[in-house]
C-alpha positions as CSV (number, residue, x, y, z in Angstrom):
1,M,0.0,0.0,0.1
2,G,3.1,2.4,0.8
3,A,4.0,2.0,-3.2
4,N,0.5,3.2,-4.2
5,T,-0.1,5.9,-1.6
6,S,3.4,7.5,-2.8
7,L,1.7,8.4,-5.9
8,L,-0.8,10.7,-4.2
9,S,0.6,13.8,-2.0
10,S,-0.8,17.2,-1.6
11,D,2.3,18.8,-2.9
12,S,5.2,18.1,-5.4
13,S,8.2,17.5,-3.5
14,D,10.5,18.8,-6.3
15,G,8.7,21.7,-7.3
16,S,8.1,20.5,-10.8
17,D,5.1,19.5,-12.8
18,N,5.7,15.7,-12.8
19,P,2.9,14.0,-14.9
20,S,3.8,10.7,-13.0
21,K,2.6,12.0,-9.6
22,L,-1.0,12.7,-9.0
23,N,-1.6,15.3,-6.4
24,L,-4.7,15.2,-4.0
25,G,-6.3,18.1,-5.6
26,D,-6.3,16.3,-8.9
27,L,-8.9,13.6,-7.9
28,P,-12.4,14.3,-9.4
29,E,-14.6,15.6,-6.9
30,S,-17.0,13.4,-7.3
31,C,-14.7,10.5,-6.1
32,V,-13.5,12.3,-3.1
33,A,-17.2,13.4,-2.3
34,L,-18.0,9.3,-2.6
35,V,-15.4,8.6,-0.5
36,L,-16.4,11.2,2.1
37,S,-19.7,9.8,2.4
38,Y,-18.6,6.8,4.1
39,L,-17.0,8.6,7.0
40,E,-18.3,10.2,10.0
41,P,-19.0,13.6,10.4
42,P,-16.3,14.9,12.5
43,E,-13.7,13.2,10.1
44,I,-15.5,14.6,6.9
45,C,-14.8,18.2,8.3
46,K,-11.3,17.3,9.2
47,L,-10.4,16.2,5.5
48,A,-12.3,19.2,4.4
49,R,-9.1,21.1,5.4
50,I,-6.9,19.4,3.2
51,N,-7.2,21.5,0.2
52,R,-10.0,23.0,-2.4
53,A,-11.1,20.0,-3.9
54,F,-11.7,18.3,-0.7
55,R,-13.7,21.4,0.8
56,A,-15.8,21.6,-2.2
57,A,-16.6,17.6,-1.9
58,S,-17.4,17.8,1.5
59,S,-20.2,20.1,0.8
60,A,-22.3,17.6,-1.4
61,D,-25.9,17.4,-0.2
62,F,-25.9,13.3,-0.9
63,I,-23.1,13.1,1.7
64,W,-25.4,15.0,4.7
65,I,-28.6,13.8,3.8
66,S,-27.1,10.2,4.5
67,K,-26.1,11.6,8.1
68,L,-29.3,13.6,9.0
69,P,-32.0,11.8,10.7
70,S,-35.0,10.5,8.6
71,N,-37.4,12.8,9.4
72,Y,-35.0,16.0,9.4
73,H,-37.6,18.0,7.5
74,H,-39.8,18.0,10.4
75,L,-36.8,19.1,12.9
76,V,-35.8,21.8,10.4
77,E,-39.4,23.1,10.7
78,K,-39.1,23.0,14.6
79,L,-35.9,24.7,14.1
80,L,-37.6,27.6,12.0
81,I,-34.9,27.8,9.5
82,N,-36.4,30.8,7.8
83,D,-33.6,32.0,5.3
84,K,-34.7,33.0,2.1
85,K,-32.1,31.4,0.0
86,K,-32.2,27.5,0.0
87,V,-29.9,26.1,3.3
88,E,-27.7,23.4,2.1
89,E,-27.8,20.1,4.1
90,K,-24.3,20.4,5.6
91,E,-25.5,23.6,7.3
92,I,-28.8,21.9,8.4
93,F,-26.7,19.3,9.9
94,A,-24.4,22.1,11.6
95,R,-27.4,24.0,13.1
96,L,-29.1,20.6,14.4
97,T,-26.0,19.5,16.4
98,R,-26.3,22.7,18.3
99,P,-29.5,22.4,21.0
100,V,-32.8,23.7,19.7
101,S,-34.7,25.2,22.6
102,F,-38.8,24.4,22.7
103,D,-41.7,24.3,25.2
104,A,-40.5,28.0,26.8
105,G,-36.9,26.8,26.8
106,N,-37.4,24.2,29.2
107,K,-36.8,21.4,26.6
108,E,-34.2,20.8,23.8
109,F,-33.3,18.5,21.4
110,W,-30.1,18.0,18.9
111,V,-28.5,15.6,16.6
112,D,-25.6,13.8,17.9
113,K,-22.4,14.7,15.7
114,T,-21.1,11.1,15.3
115,T,-24.1,9.0,15.0
116,G,-26.7,11.2,13.5
117,G,-29.2,10.2,16.2
118,V,-31.8,12.6,17.7
119,C,-31.4,13.4,21.6
120,V,-34.0,15.2,23.8
121,S,-33.3,16.7,27.2
122,V,-35.9,17.7,29.8
123,S,-35.1,20.6,32.4
124,S,-36.2,20.2,36.0
125,K,-38.3,23.1,35.6
126,A,-40.3,21.2,33.2
127,L,-41.2,18.5,35.6
128,T,-44.2,18.0,37.9
129,I,-42.6,18.0,41.7
130,T,-44.7,17.2,44.6
131,G,-43.8,20.3,47.2
132,I,-41.7,22.6,44.7
133,G,-43.5,25.5,45.6
134,D,-42.4,25.3,49.4
135,R,-38.8,26.6,49.7
136,R,-38.8,24.4,53.1
137,Y,-38.7,21.4,50.8
138,W,-37.1,22.3,47.4
139,N,-35.3,25.2,45.7
140,H,-34.4,25.8,42.1
141,V,-30.8,26.5,42.3
142,P,-28.4,27.8,39.8
143,S,-25.9,25.7,38.3
144,D,-23.0,25.9,35.8
145,D,-22.0,22.3,35.6
146,S,-25.7,21.2,34.8
147,R,-27.6,20.7,31.2
148,F,-29.9,23.9,32.0
149,P,-29.1,27.1,34.2
150,T,-30.8,26.0,37.4
151,V,-31.2,22.5,39.0
152,A,-34.1,21.5,41.5
153,Y,-32.9,20.8,44.9
154,L,-34.6,18.7,47.6
155,K,-33.5,19.8,51.2
156,Q,-35.8,17.3,53.0
157,I,-39.1,15.7,52.3
158,W,-41.3,12.8,53.3
159,W,-43.1,12.2,50.0
160,L,-41.0,12.3,46.8
161,E,-43.0,12.4,43.7
162,V,-41.4,13.7,40.2
163,D,-43.2,13.5,37.3
164,G,-42.9,14.7,33.5
165,D,-43.5,14.3,29.9
166,V,-42.4,15.1,26.4
167,E,-44.0,14.7,23.0
168,F,-41.6,14.5,20.0
169,R,-41.2,13.2,16.5
170,F,-38.4,10.9,16.8
171,P,-36.8,8.9,14.2
172,A,-37.7,5.3,14.0
173,G,-35.1,3.2,16.4
174,T,-34.8,2.3,20.0
175,Y,-34.3,4.9,22.7
176,S,-33.2,4.9,26.2
177,L,-34.5,7.4,28.9
178,S,-32.5,8.4,32.1
179,F,-32.8,10.6,34.9
180,R,-29.5,12.7,35.5
181,L,-29.1,13.1,39.3
182,R,-26.9,13.8,42.1
183,L,-26.7,13.4,46.1
184,G,-25.3,16.9,47.4
185,K,-25.2,20.2,45.9
186,V,-22.1,22.5,44.7
187,I,-21.7,25.2,47.1
188,K,-18.3,27.7,47.3
189,I,-15.9,27.3,49.8
190,H,-13.0,29.8,49.7
191,K,-13.6,30.4,46.1
192,R,-13.5,26.9,45.3
193,R,-16.7,24.7,44.3
194,V,-17.2,21.5,46.1
195,C,-19.9,19.2,46.6
196,S,-21.9,19.5,50.0
197,T,-23.8,16.4,51.3
198,D,-24.8,18.0,54.5
199,D,-28.5,17.0,53.5
200,V,-28.1,14.0,52.1
201,H,-30.1,11.1,54.2
202,G,-32.7,8.5,54.0
203,W,-31.7,7.2,50.5
204,D,-30.4,3.9,51.8
205,A,-33.5,2.8,53.5
206,K,-35.9,2.3,50.3
207,P,-35.0,2.3,46.5
208,V,-36.2,4.9,44.3
209,E,-38.7,3.8,41.8
210,F,-38.4,5.0,38.0
211,K,-41.3,4.6,35.2
212,L,-41.7,5.4,31.8
213,A,-44.8,4.6,29.6
214,T,-45.4,5.7,25.9
215,S,-48.4,6.7,23.8
216,T,-47.7,3.4,21.9
217,G,-48.6,1.2,25.2
218,Q,-44.9,0.5,26.1
219,H,-44.1,0.5,29.7
220,C,-40.9,0.0,31.9
221,V,-40.6,-0.1,35.8
222,S,-37.0,0.2,37.7
223,K,-35.9,0.4,41.2
224,Q,-32.6,1.8,42.3
225,F,-30.6,2.9,45.4
226,L,-29.2,6.3,44.9
227,K,-25.7,6.5,46.4
228,T,-23.4,9.6,47.2
229,T,-20.9,9.9,44.5
230,E,-20.6,13.9,44.4
231,N,-20.9,13.6,40.5
232,W,-23.8,13.9,38.2
233,E,-25.2,10.2,37.6
234,Y,-27.5,8.9,35.0
235,H,-30.1,6.6,36.3
236,R,-31.3,4.5,33.4
237,V,-35.5,4.1,33.5
238,G,-35.5,1.9,30.4
239,D,-35.9,1.6,26.8
240,F,-38.7,2.3,24.3
241,I,-39.0,1.8,20.5
242,V,-40.2,4.3,18.0
243,D,-41.4,2.6,14.6
244,D,-43.1,5.5,12.7
245,S,-40.7,8.7,12.2
246,N,-43.9,10.6,11.0
247,T,-46.1,10.4,14.1
248,S,-45.1,12.2,17.5
249,T,-44.5,9.7,20.5
250,K,-45.5,11.1,23.9
251,V,-43.5,9.8,26.7
252,K,-44.4,9.9,30.4
253,F,-41.9,9.4,33.1
254,S,-41.7,9.3,36.9
255,L,-39.5,9.4,40.1
256,T,-40.9,8.2,43.3
257,Q,-39.8,7.5,47.0
258,I,-43.4,7.7,48.7
259,D,-42.6,5.3,52.0
260,C,-43.5,7.8,54.4
261,T,-41.6,6.1,57.5
262,H,-38.4,8.5,56.8
263,T,-37.7,11.5,55.3
264,K,-35.0,12.0,52.5
265,G,-32.9,15.1,51.5
266,G,-29.9,16.1,49.5
267,L,-30.9,15.4,46.1
268,S,-30.4,17.5,43.0
269,I,-32.3,16.9,39.7
270,D,-30.8,18.3,36.5
271,S,-32.7,16.8,33.7
272,V,-34.4,13.8,31.9
273,L,-32.2,12.6,28.7
274,I,-33.7,10.7,26.0
275,C,-31.2,9.2,23.3
276,P,-30.9,6.3,21.0
277,C,-29.6,3.4,22.5
278,N,-26.3,3.1,20.2
């Protein structure tokens, strides 16, 4: 292979126009585009920096259509791309890989840069939390290490019940739903950020119950003990399958610990994440 690749170079080593040597820039743009179509988006973007031919080939629509979700036209409508001129598929892909907010900014979706899968995140402010209006129990705390600007922090409560839902037109596939939680909250001590676990208690007595249900009749229940790690942890609730990319799927989910024989506290709730299982 080394003998063959020596015929391809980005520049002529001797400065002469030797017809026996073929520069990368001499490759037909259609051939380069076909090769790029087999690569993942990050690799395509790196190779686009080689020369003008690779840069032009990397903009071919058929490359990026294959990287976009099957129902990306619906996602574009949700993104509200209102450009008067036609937006190329490469630009559509770039815009969709950045978080797109919806439902008053409390939910967002994006396309994964590598897999092209659609992910959805639901903030704690979009959840229905028992006692959230009473500051003796709950507070919305600003956070710079979470998915959203604030997290819901539980100081202490007897009855823990958190419910939420999202309705979205997911591309066909299998999806996983997880709660992003942490025991403890971040505080500043001498200008250093540390995780305080002073309020953490009650989680070793009984497990937390997670549930999910979809509008297509799928259900899942799991029970897990929450452990103090001082880091954000994804607690997987379960998986669900989407068969029709052209129909919205409603997903309901919950987190409960309603055993009133003991109190529990020190829980931070960041968000709920739905993403393709791959």
